[in-house]
N, C-alpha and C positions, 0 to 999 in steps of 0.2 A: 504494500500500500504506500503510495507516494505521500510524503509529508505535505501538509497544507502550505499553500503559497502565502507568504505574508502579505498583508494588504499594502498597497503603495503608500509612501509617505504623503501626508496631506501638506498643503501649502502652509498651514499654520505651523506644523512641525518643522518644515523647512525654514521658516522665518526664525524659529527658535535657534537654528544652527548657524546662522550667518547674519551679519549686519548688512549684507547686500539687499538691494531693493528688489524683492521678488513678490509676485502675487499682490500687486498694489490695488488691483481692481480698476474700474473705470466708471466715469460718470458721463454718459453720452460718448463723445469722441475724445474726452479728456480724462485726466486723473481725478480721483475724488479729492475734495477740498483738503482733507486731513493729510493725504499723501503729498499734495502740492505744497502745503505749508511746511511739512517736514523737510522736503527737498530744499525749499527756499531758506529755511533756517540753517540747515547743514552747509549750504553753499555760502551763506553769510559768515558762518563760523570759520570756514576754510579761508575765505578772503581776509577775515580779521587776523587769522594766524599768520598769514604772509606779511601783513603790514604791522604786526604787533611790535612794541618796543622791546629791544634787547635789554634785559634787566642785569646790567653789568654789576651794579652794587650788590645785589643779592648773590650773584655768582661768586664775586670776590669774597664776600663774607662766608658763604657756604664752603668754598674750597679752603679758605684760611682755617676754618674750624676743623678741617680734616688734616691740617698740618702742611698744606700745599701753599706755595707763594706764586700765584700765576703772573705771567707777563701779559700785558695788553698790547695787541697789535691790530692793524686794520688793513683791509685790502685796498686796491686802487679804486674801488667803487665809492664815489663821494657821498652818495645817499641811496635810499632804497630804490628810487627811480633808475639810477645808474645800474644798481645791482640787478634789477629785473630785466633791463633792456640789454645789458652788456655782460653776459656770463663770464667772458674772458677777463674782465677787470676783477672779478671776485676770486680769480685763481692766482693773482699776483699781489705781493705785498706792496704797500706804498713805501716811498723812499725812507720816511722817518722810521717806520716799523722795521724795515730791513736793517737800518743802521743800529736800531736798538738791539736786535738779535745778534748782530755782528759784535757789538760791544759787550754783550752778555758773556761772550766766550764760547768756545766750541769744545767743552769737555765732553768727550765721547760718553754716551749712555746707551743703555739697552732700549729704553722706550721714552718717547716724548708724547704727551697727550695734548691735543688741540681741541678746544671746545668752540665751535663756530655757530653763529645764528642760523645760517642756511636759509631754507625756504619756509621754515616755521620757527621763528624765535620763541613762540609759545611752547613748543616741545622742549626746547633747551631750558627755558625758564622753569618748567615744571619738573623735568626728569633728570637733567644732567648731574646735579650734585648728588642726588640719591643713587644714581647708577655708579658714580665714582666711589661713593661710600661703600657699596657692595663689592666693587671691583678691587679695592686696595687689599683686603685680606686674601683674596684669591691670588693676586700677584705676589703678595708676600709669601704665600705658601710655596710658590714656585721660585722664590728668591729673585724676583724681578723687581728692580727699582725704577721708579719714574724719575728721569733725569730733569725734565722741565715740564711745566704745565703752562699752556698758552691759551688765552681767551682772544678769539679773532672775530672782529666785526666785519660784516659784509663778506662773509666767507663762503666759498664753494669748496667741495671736497678736496680738489687738487691744490688748494692753498697749503694744505698740510705737507705737500711734497717739498715746497720751498722752505717752510718752517723747519721741517725735520732735517733737511740738508744743512741749513745754517747752524742748527744745534748739534750737528754731527751725531744724530740718533740712529741706531741700527734699525729701529722700527718706529713708525708714527701711528698713533691711534687718533682718529678724528671722530669726535662726537658732534653730530650736526642735526639740525631740524630737517626732516624730510618733507618733500612736497605734500601739502595737506590734501587729504582725500575727504570725500563727503561723509565717511564714517569714522575718520581718524584725523582731525586737524592738528593733533599734538603728538605725532609719531616721531620718535628719535631714531637715528641711524648711527651705526658704529662702523668705521672703515679702517682697515689695517693695511699698511704698506711697508714691506721690508725694503731696506736701503732706499729711503725716500730721496728723490731728486726731481728737479723740474723735468717734465716730459714723460713721467710715468703714465701709463694708461689704466683704464678701469679694469682691464684684464689682469693687471698685476696687483689688484687689491682683493681683500676679502671683505664682505659686507654682512653685518647682522642688522636687520631692519625690524620695523614694527615693534619698537619698545614703547609701549603705552598701556593704559589701563585695561584695554581689551585685547592686548597682544602679549608679547613676552614680558615676564616679570623682571624686575631689576636683578634678582638673584640668578635667574636663568640666563639672562643676557650676560651678566658678569662671568658666569661659569663658562659660557661659550667663548667670550672674548679672551679670557685668561688662557683657555686651552689653545686658541689660535695664536696668541702671543708666544706661548711656550714652544709650540711646534714650529711656528714661523721662524723664531730665533734659532731653534735647533737645526732645522732643515735649510735655513737661510733662503726662504722663499715665501711669498704670499701670492694670492690670486688663483688662477685656474689650476696651478700646480699644487695647491694646498686645499684639500677638501675638509669640511667640518666633520670630523669623525669623533667628536667628543662623546658620542654614545648617549645612553639614557641619562637624563637629568635626574639627580636624586630627588625623591618625592617632596622633601621639604622645600625644594627650590621652586616648586610649582605654584606656590600660594599667590593670589592676586596682588597687584600693587597696592600698597597701603595697608596690607593685612598685618 
């Protein structure tokens, strides 16, 4: 006797499994009012995240509480308008910032950490300090020291290549606000590049994305980042040649953010 065929999942059940917009229904040829208002609200939140102020004072205070003394730098994007219209300017330090890093000295280190506003300053304001708080003990367990911490305004991911090279870091970790989505305006991304230098491509980086309340927890993201840092330094490579094989995350690391 054949086992009974399970009934198909209902749209209600599907909506419980994903933040994606599915089964919204319709009103005539358009969306129902509730669905339209929800879309409009999420779109406004995403736009607000792109144009949010970068809370430098809170970041400086939070990182100082963790025993870090960040250096402040800026890209060549003069303002948010420049940043959005000219992505190339966000990949290059302005002259004053470059001089500041050069004068800082190039004492070789294993890891430099760059925290940049990116396309969602909101994500960085909300998540960056707490992620670093969870990351520090993971790095310490692997005997990995952070040589310098940098806060970068008007930053694109590739700005970390120039910063890492000037600091003579073997690897650079860039924590940056990701492009806001309609279901996640505050998603933080982490990008790792071994032997940073100007001209590195995205194929030479590892990325851990979707660090936010409905995505990866701080502890889970820190666990994966620390694994990639250890393995990247050991194998002297990042990017397509280094797969995330960190394995199963310990159960205690799966708790939601803020728990």
